[in-house]
C-alpha positions in Angstrom: -87.2 -21.6 8.9 -88.6 -24.9 10.1 -89.7 -25.2 13.7 -91.1 -28.7 13.5 -94.6 -29.9 14.4 -95.8 -27.0 16.4 -99.4 -27.2 15.2 -99.7 -30.9 16.1 -100.6 -30.9 19.8 -100.3 -34.7 20.1 -96.5 -34.7 19.8 -94.2 -34.2 22.8 -92.1 -31.2 23.5 -88.9 -33.2 22.6 -90.1 -33.4 19.0 -90.2 -29.6 18.5 -87.0 -28.1 17.2 -85.4 -24.8 18.1 -87.3 -21.6 17.3 -85.3 -18.7 15.9 -86.8 -15.4 17.1 -85.2 -13.4 14.3 -84.3 -15.3 11.1 -83.5 -14.5 7.5 -84.1 -10.9 6.3 -85.5 -9.9 9.7 -82.2 -10.9 11.4 -80.2 -9.0 8.8 -82.3 -5.9 9.4 -82.1 -6.2 13.1 -78.3 -6.4 12.8 -78.2 -3.3 10.6 -80.4 -1.4 13.0 -78.3 -2.5 16.0 -75.0 -1.4 14.3 -76.6 1.9 13.2 -77.8 2.5 16.7 -74.4 1.9 18.2 -72.8 4.2 15.6 -75.4 6.9 16.3 -74.8 6.9 20.0 -71.0 7.0 19.5 -71.3 9.8 17.0 -73.5 11.9 19.3 -71.1 11.3 22.2 -68.1 12.4 20.0 -69.9 15.5 18.8 -70.7 16.5 22.3 -67.1 16.0 23.4 -65.9 18.2 20.5 -68.4 21.0 21.3 -67.4 20.9 25.0 -63.7 21.1 24.1 -64.3 24.1 21.8 -66.3 25.8 24.5 -63.6 25.2 27.1 -61.0 26.6 24.6 -63.0 29.7 24.0 -63.7 30.3 27.7 -60.2 29.6 28.9 -59.1 33.1 27.8 -59.6 35.6 30.6 -60.2 38.4 28.1 -63.1 36.5 26.4 -64.6 35.9 29.8 -64.4 39.6 30.7 -66.1 40.5 27.4 -68.8 37.9 28.0 -69.5 39.2 31.5 -69.6 42.8 30.3 -72.1 41.7 27.6 -74.3 39.8 30.0 -74.3 42.7 32.5 -75.3 45.1 29.7 -78.2 42.8 28.8 -79.6 42.6 32.4 -79.3 46.3 33.1 
């Protein structure tokens, strides 16, 4: 990466080229980390949705709810 004569203070700002904040291997790693982060957030969201759907399926049966309430009442008594 070449950014021009940054150390030479006698040149004007127009002589300095563009500065890449992330270049080369750092840019590659930043891209990998960004893609992994997006994948991780999506995976966590999907797992949460699947667990919520399983819980809703289990608790939609009235008999299961009666057994759960009976169990909880027995625990508090």
